[in-house]
C-alpha positions in Angstrom: -67.4 -92.4 20.3 -65.9 -90.2 22.9 -62.7 -92.2 22.7 -62.5 -91.6 19.0 -63.0 -87.9 19.4 -60.3 -87.7 22.0 -57.8 -89.5 19.7 -58.6 -86.9 17.0 -58.5 -83.7 19.2 -55.2 -84.5 21.0 -53.0 -84.8 17.9 -54.6 -81.6 16.4 -53.7 -79.7 19.5 -50.1 -81.0 19.5 -49.7 -79.9 15.8 -51.1 -76.5 16.6 -48.7 -76.0 19.6 -45.7 -77.1 17.5 -46.6 -74.7 14.7 -46.9 -71.7 17.0 -43.6 -72.7 18.7 -41.8 -72.4 15.4 -43.0 -68.8 14.6 -40.3 -66.0 14.7 -40.4 -63.3 17.4 -41.7 -59.9 16.2 -38.3 -58.2 16.6 -36.6 -60.6 14.3 -39.4 -60.2 11.7 -38.9 -56.4 11.7 -35.2 -56.7 11.1 -35.7 -58.7 7.9 -38.4 -56.3 6.8 -36.0 -53.2 6.9 -34.9 -52.2 3.4 -32.8 -49.8 1.3 -33.0 -47.5 -1.7 -30.1 -47.2 -4.2 -29.3 -45.4 -7.4 -26.7 -43.8 -9.7 -26.7 -40.3 -11.1 -25.8 -39.6 -14.8 -25.6 -36.5 -16.9 -28.5 -36.7 -19.4 -26.4 -35.4 -22.3 -23.0 -36.9 -21.8 -24.0 -39.9 -19.8 -21.1 -39.1 -17.5 -21.3 -39.9 -13.7 -22.3 -37.1 -11.5 -20.3 -37.3 -8.2 -20.9 -35.3 -5.0 -24.5 -34.4 -5.8 -26.8 -33.9 -2.8 -29.5 -36.6 -2.4 -32.2 -36.1 0.3 -34.5 -38.9 1.6 -38.1 -37.7 2.0 -41.0 -39.1 4.0 -44.3 -39.9 2.4 -45.5 -36.3 3.0 -42.3 -34.7 1.7 -40.4 -34.0 4.9 -36.6 -34.4 4.7 -35.5 -37.3 6.9 -31.8 -37.5 6.1 -29.4 -36.8 3.2 -26.0 -37.6 1.7 -23.8 -36.9 -1.3 -23.1 -39.3 -4.1 -19.7 -41.0 -4.3 -17.1 -40.4 -7.0 -18.9 -43.1 -9.0 -22.2 -41.2 -8.7 -23.8 -43.8 -6.4 -26.0 -43.3 -3.3 -27.5 -45.8 -0.8 -30.1 -45.3 2.0 -30.0 -48.5 4.1 -31.7 -49.7 7.2 -35.1 -48.2 6.2 -38.3 -49.3 7.8 -41.1 -50.6 5.7 -43.1 -47.7 4.2 -43.3 -45.1 1.5 -40.5 -42.7 0.7 -39.2 -40.2 -1.8 -35.8 -38.7 -2.9 -34.8 -35.2 -3.9 -31.7 -34.6 -6.0 -29.9 -31.2 -6.3 -26.6 -30.2 -7.8 -25.1 -27.0 -9.1 -25.5 -26.7 -12.8 -28.4 -29.3 -13.0 -32.1 -29.0 -12.7 -33.4 -30.4 -9.3 -35.2 -33.8 -9.6 -37.7 -35.3 -7.1 -39.1 -38.9 -7.1 -42.0 -39.8 -4.8 -44.0 -42.9 -4.0 -41.1 -45.3 -3.5 -42.8 -48.1 -1.6 -40.9 -50.7 0.5 -42.8 -53.8 1.5 -42.0 -56.9 3.5 -41.9 -58.9 0.3 -39.8 -56.2 -1.6 -37.8 -54.3 1.0 -35.1 -53.1 -1.4 -35.6 -50.6 -4.2 -32.9 -50.2 -6.9 -33.6 -47.1 -9.0 -30.8 -47.8 -11.4 -29.5 -44.9 -13.5 -31.2 -41.5 -12.9 -30.6 -38.8 -15.5 -30.0 -35.2 -14.5 -30.6 -32.4 -17.0 -28.1 -29.5 -17.1 -29.3 -26.1 -16.2 -28.0 -23.0 -18.1 -28.5 -19.5 -16.8 -27.5 -16.2 -18.3 -25.7 -14.1 -15.7 -26.0 -10.4 -16.0 -22.8 -9.6 -14.1 -20.3 -11.4 -11.9 -18.2 -9.4 -9.4 -15.4 -11.1 -7.5 -14.1 -8.9 -4.7 -11.5 -9.6 -2.1 -9.5 -7.6 0.4 -5.7 -7.8 0.8 -4.1 -8.4 4.1 -3.1 -5.1 5.9 0.6 -6.2 6.0 2.1 -8.5 3.4 5.5 -10.0 3.7 7.3 -10.6 0.4 10.8 -11.9 -0.4 12.5 -8.5 -0.6 10.0 -6.1 1.1 7.2 -5.5 3.5 4.0 -4.0 2.1 1.5 -2.0 4.0 -1.8 -1.9 2.1 -3.0 1.5 3.1 -6.0 1.3 0.8 -7.4 -1.5 2.9 -7.2 0.6 6.1 -10.3 2.8 6.4 -8.7 4.8 9.3 -6.5 6.6 6.7 -9.4 8.8 5.6 -8.7 12.5 6.1 -5.0 12.2 7.0 -1.8 12.7 5.1 1.1 10.5 4.0 2.7 11.2 7.4 -0.2 9.3 9.1 0.1 6.4 6.6 3.9 6.0 7.1 3.4 5.9 10.9 1.4 2.7 10.4 3.9 1.1 8.0 6.2 -1.7 9.5 9.7 -0.8 10.5 9.2 2.9 10.0 9.3 5.6 12.7 8.0 9.1 12.1 8.5 11.8 14.7 6.2 14.8 15.5 8.0 16.9 12.8 7.4 14.3 10.1 11.0 13.0 9.9 11.2 9.4 8.7 13.6 6.6 9.7 13.9 2.9 8.8 15.0 0.9 11.8 16.6 4.0 13.3 18.5 5.0 10.1 17.7 8.3 8.3 19.8 7.3 5.2 16.7 6.5 3.1 15.4 7.0 -0.4 11.6 7.7 -0.9 10.1 7.0 -4.3 6.6 7.8 -5.7 5.2 5.0 -7.8 8.7 3.6 -8.2 10.2 6.8 -9.5 12.3 9.5 -7.8 10.4 12.7 -7.2 11.5 16.3 -6.6 8.5 16.6 -4.3 10.0 14.1 -1.9 13.7 15.2 -2.4 13.3 18.8 -1.3 12.0 18.4 2.2 10.5 15.0 2.9 8.6 16.0 6.1 6.9 18.9 4.3 6.2 16.9 1.2 4.5 14.1 3.1 2.1 16.5 4.6 0.8 17.6 1.2 0.0 14.1 -0.1 -3.5 13.0 1.0 -3.7 9.6 2.7 -6.7 8.5 0.7 -4.7 8.7 -2.6 -2.2 6.1 -1.3 -2.7 2.5 -2.3 0.2 0.9 -0.5 3.7 1.6 1.0 6.6 -0.7 0.3 9.5 -0.9 2.7 12.7 -2.4 1.4 15.5 -2.8 4.0 17.8 -4.6 1.5 17.2 -2.7 -1.7 18.4 -4.1 -5.0 21.3 -2.6 -7.0 19.0 -0.5 -9.2 18.3 1.9 -6.4 20.4 5.0 -5.8 23.3 4.9 -3.3 21.6 7.5 -1.0 19.1 4.8 0.0 21.7 2.7 1.8 19.5 2.5 4.9 16.4 1.4 3.0 14.0 2.4 0.3 10.3 3.5 0.7 8.1 3.3 -2.3 4.7 5.1 -2.0 2.2 3.7 -4.5 -0.9 5.8 -5.3 -4.2 4.4 -6.4 -4.9 3.4 -10.0 -8.0 4.1 -12.0 -10.4 1.2 -12.5 -12.3 0.6 -15.7 -15.1 3.2 -16.2 -15.4 6.7 -14.7 -15.4 7.7 -11.1 -14.5 10.5 -8.8 -14.3 11.5 -5.2 -14.0 14.5 -2.9 -12.6 14.7 0.6 -12.9 17.6 3.1 -11.1 17.7 6.4 -11.8 20.5 8.9 -10.2 21.1 12.3 -8.6 23.8 14.4 -5.1 22.8 13.3 -5.6 21.0 9.9 -7.9 21.8 7.0 -7.8 20.3 3.6 -9.9 20.0 0.4 -9.1 17.4 -2.2 -10.6 15.3 -4.9 -9.9 13.0 -7.8 -11.4 12.0 -11.1 -10.5 9.2 -13.5 -11.6 7.7 -16.8 -10.4 4.3 -18.0 -11.2 2.8 -21.3 -9.9 -0.2 -23.1 -6.7 1.5 -24.3 -6.7 4.9 -22.7 -6.8 6.0 -19.1 -6.7 9.4 -17.4 -6.5 10.2 -13.7 -6.4 13.6 -12.0 -6.1 14.2 -8.3 -5.6 17.4 -6.4 -5.4 18.7 -2.9 -5.0 22.0 -1.1 -4.4 22.2 2.7 -3.5 24.4 5.5 -1.7 23.4 8.7 -1.4 25.5 11.8 1.6 25.3 14.1 1.9 26.9 17.5 4.8 26.7 19.9 6.4 28.4 22.9 10.0 27.7 23.5 12.1 28.8 26.5 15.9 28.1 26.8 18.5 29.1 29.3 22.2 28.8 28.4 25.0 29.3 30.9 28.6 29.9 29.7 31.4 28.5 31.9 35.0 29.6 32.2 37.2 27.3 34.3 34.0 25.8 35.7 32.7 29.1 36.9 29.6 30.9 35.4 30.7 33.7 33.0 27.3 34.6 31.7 23.7 33.5 31.1 21.5 33.8 28.1 17.7 33.4 28.4 15.4 33.4 25.4 11.7 32.8 24.9 10.0 32.6 21.5 6.4 32.3 20.5 5.2 31.1 17.1 1.8 30.8 15.5 1.9 30.1 11.8 -0.4 28.7 9.1 1.3 26.7 6.3 -0.8 26.6 3.1 0.1 24.2 0.3 -1.2 22.4 -2.7 -0.5 19.2 -4.7 -1.8 18.1 -8.1 -1.2 15.2 -10.4 -2.4 14.4 -13.9 -1.6 10.9 -15.3 -2.4 9.5 -18.8 -1.7 6.1 -20.2 -2.2 4.6 -23.7 -1.9 1.0 -24.6 -1.0 0.3 -28.2 -1.7 -3.4 -27.6 -1.5 -5.9 -24.8 2.3 -5.7 -24.7 3.2 -2.0 -25.4 2.1 1.0 -23.4 3.2 4.6 -22.9 2.4 6.9 -19.9 2.7 10.6 -19.2 2.3 12.3 -15.9 2.5 15.9 -14.8 2.8 16.8 -11.1 2.9 20.1 -9.4 3.1 21.1 -5.8 4.0 24.1 -3.7 3.2 26.3 -0.8 4.4 29.0 1.6 5.7 27.9 4.9 6.2 30.9 7.2 8.3 30.5 10.3 7.5 33.9 11.9 7.9 34.4 15.7 8.3 36.9 18.5 10.9 36.5 21.1 12.4 38.0 24.3 16.2 37.8 24.9 18.1 38.6 28.1 21.9 38.3 28.9 23.4 38.4 32.4 27.1 38.7 33.1 29.3 36.9 35.6 28.1 39.3 38.3 24.5 38.3 37.5 23.8 41.8 36.1 21.5 42.3 33.1 23.7 43.8 30.3 21.4 43.3 27.4 17.7 42.6 26.9 15.4 43.2 24.0 12.4 41.9 22.1 12.6 40.5 18.6 10.0 40.1 15.8 10.9 37.8 12.9 8.7 37.6 9.8 9.9 34.8 7.4 8.2 33.5 4.3 9.2 30.6 2.2 7.3 30.3 -1.1 8.3 27.3 -3.1 7.0 25.2 -6.0 7.7 22.4 -8.4 6.6 21.0 -11.7 7.6 17.5 -12.8 7.1 15.7 -16.1 7.4 11.9 -16.5 7.3 10.1 -19.8 7.7 6.3 -19.8 7.4 3.4 -22.2 6.9 -0.2 -21.1 7.3 -3.3 -23.2 6.1 -6.6 -21.7 6.5 -10.0 -23.2 4.5 -13.2 -23.3 6.8 -14.6 -20.6 5.6 -13.6 -17.1 7.6 -10.8 -15.5 9.8 -10.2 -18.5 9.8 -6.4 -19.1 11.6 -3.6 -20.7 11.0 0.0 -19.4 12.3 3.4 -20.4 11.8 6.5 -18.2 12.5 10.2 -19.0 11.9 12.8 -16.3 12.3 16.5 -16.0 11.6 18.6 -12.9 12.0 22.2 -12.0 11.9 23.5 -8.5 12.1 27.1 -7.2 12.7 27.6 -3.5 12.7 31.2 -2.3 12.8 32.6 1.1 12.9 36.1 2.6 12.8 37.4 6.2 12.8 40.6 8.2 14.1 40.7 11.7 13.5 43.7 14.0 14.9 44.2 17.5 13.2 46.5 20.0 14.0 47.7 23.5 11.6 46.9 26.3 10.1 50.3 25.8 9.5 49.4 22.1 12.3 51.6 20.6 13.9 50.2 17.4 17.4 48.9 18.0 18.4 46.8 14.9 16.9 45.7 11.6 18.0 42.9 9.2 16.5 41.6 6.0 17.4 38.7 3.7 16.3 37.3 0.4 17.3 33.9 -1.1 16.2 33.0 -4.6 17.1 29.5 -5.8 16.1 27.1 -8.6 17.0 23.5 -9.4 16.2 21.9 -12.7 16.9 18.2 -13.0 16.9 15.7 -15.9 16.7 11.9 -15.4 16.9 9.1 -17.9 16.6 5.4 -16.9 16.5 2.1 -18.8 15.6 -1.3 -17.1 15.3 -4.8 -18.3 14.0 -7.8 -16.3 14.5 -11.3 -17.5 12.9 -14.3 -15.7 14.6 -17.7 -15.8 11.5 -19.5 -14.5 7.8 -19.3 -15.4 6.8 -18.4 -11.8 9.2 -15.5 -11.7 11.2 -16.8 -8.7 14.5 -16.5 -10.6 15.1 -13.0 -12.1 18.0 -11.2 -13.7 17.8 -7.4 -13.9 20.1 -5.0 -15.6 19.8 -1.2 -16.1 21.4 2.2 -16.5 20.6 5.6 -15.2 21.7 9.2 -15.9 21.0 12.2 -13.7 21.9 15.9 -14.2 21.2 18.6 -11.7 21.9 22.4 -12.0 21.4 24.4 -8.8 21.7 28.2 -8.5 21.1 30.2 -5.4 21.4 34.0 -5.0 21.2 35.3 -1.4 21.6 38.8 0.0 21.6 40.1 3.6 21.0 43.8 4.4 21.6 45.2 7.9 20.9 48.6 9.5 23.5 51.0 10.8 23.8 52.2 14.4 23.5 55.8 13.4 20.3 55.2 11.3 18.1 52.2 11.9 16.0 52.9 8.8 19.0 52.7 6.4 20.0 49.2 5.3 23.2 48.3 3.6 24.4 45.2 1.9 26.4 42.8 4.1 29.0 41.7 1.6 30.4 38.9 3.8 27.0 37.3 4.2 25.8 37.7 0.5 26.8 35.6 -2.4 25.8 33.6 -5.5 26.2 29.8 -5.4 26.2 27.6 -8.5 26.4 23.8 -8.4 26.3 21.2 -11.1 26.1 17.4 -10.7 26.1 14.5 -13.2 25.5 10.9 -12.1 25.9 7.9 -14.4 25.2 4.5 -13.0 25.0 0.9 -14.3 23.7 -2.0 -12.3 22.8 -5.6 -12.4 21.2 -8.0 -9.9 20.2 -11.7 -9.7 17.4 -12.9 -7.6 17.1 -16.6 -6.7 14.1 -17.7 -4.6 12.5 -20.8 -3.3 8.7 -20.4 -3.1 8.5 -20.9 0.7 11.9 -21.3 2.3 14.6 -18.8 1.1 15.5 -15.9 -1.1 19.1 -15.0 -2.3 19.7 -11.6 -4.0 23.1 -10.7 -5.5 23.8 -7.4 -7.2 26.5 -4.8 -8.2 26.3 -1.1 -9.0 28.9 1.0 -10.7 28.4 4.8 -10.3 30.3 7.8 -11.4 29.5 11.2 -9.9 30.9 14.5 -11.2 30.3 17.7 -9.3 31.4 21.3 -9.7 30.5 24.4 -7.8 31.4 28.0 -7.1 30.7 30.8 -4.6 31.0 33.6 -7.2 32.2 36.4 -4.9 34.4 34.6 -2.5 35.6 31.1 -3.5 37.2 30.0 -6.7 35.5 27.2 -8.6 35.9 23.6 -7.3 35.0 20.2 -8.7 35.8 16.5 -8.5 34.8 13.2 -9.9 34.0 10.1 -7.8 33.8 6.5 -9.1 32.2 4.0 -6.7 31.3 0.4 -7.0 29.1 -1.3 -4.5 28.4 -5.1 -4.4 25.1 -5.9 -2.7 23.7 -9.2 -1.4 20.9 -10.3 0.9 19.7 -13.6 2.2 16.3 -14.2 3.6 14.8 -17.5 4.8 11.5 -18.5 6.4 
């Protein structure tokens, strides 16, 4: 019996050992038990695929484990997952979020295909959408460089002089004189138009324009044929800020020991009508002490020496105002009217000491001098323009009419005293001048391409100026310092008339990124006549000039 039991137990043990020997290792079993979750996203309404949506894999308790975006076919796949319970969360802009929990992966069913998952669109009513951006401080265009002064917060409280000092290729000295790459042969425009404000005395005019009213400054070193010949060295176009839709206003105050200003602006813009007003009043103080010594030489030997010292302490008040109105008949036709006025009184009074020594180094003359000089001036300027645009981009017809009237008066009194304060000599002078100017201009721009890279421009311009200046000088007599008589040889009346007629055309060819070619021609006829009424007979002449212009720019 023991032998029969042994024969039964031994084969059973061998079968058991063989069965255990054929079992897989635990690591291999785990690899086969790892699974995946797949699915496809569809729009619930259109049944279109939803690509690039965000799908997050969640743990059983809702913790995010990993995430991915759907493919262009709207598919997603999470592979290599351990056996367990998962969830997914789907989000995409414009659709309602969707979450699925309780996705169980087992050893017998390690893969879970969710099939097509529908996403419902989400609609929201937005109260307001604002898109804001900021231009680069310096922009390089095909025919000009643009300094966006409105994007520079450091321009608060300054004047146009401070703005031009920051513009590329411009140099402005301490007196406000402007040059382009070392050339003073420049033309300065205000909003693309010539202005009597800038023509009279540029350095003084720039001091009256507040910096915070300037949107940008355009610097053109190769101006097109449409610009006047006096801008041979370059053209500067100062563009002021435009009114946005609605109503707004601002006020600026600047206080200092040398500069004070008070200015403000207000604007209203509706669908068809817009109105903008800006004004500024300022006062600038100038102090100076100047000493000079001049030695006269005869055959290389000193023949005399003049020493002079002057002291000046002046305050220059001024004002500037601009009223602009625009009305749009429709989307293609609009008319605009602007009225500008500016003026001030720029005194140049000073006190001085003068001394002259002869060749023997003896003082032969010395005296004190007091000069009181005033220069009241003013201008009013009217601009009426019509612009017709077309459905083709950059195609435009514009007509401009301008009238400006400038008065520029000056008077001074100069008194000389001995060092003991005795009156020696007195001189007075008055100069009354006025300058009305009429301008008419027509321009047409025709693009040959939809992107405006190829343009043809043609136009004509007429200018008429009438200048009249009456100046008189009165001087004292040695026998009676208080009696003043007219100095005939230093007094006169000057009249001057000028008419300019110009026609011009230009062609601009540009590649979007590599090069720009600009060709142009200008034909200009200038007729001038003038007369010094009391001394010189009338004179006059006519000048016809033609000037081809071309520029090439590559990048």
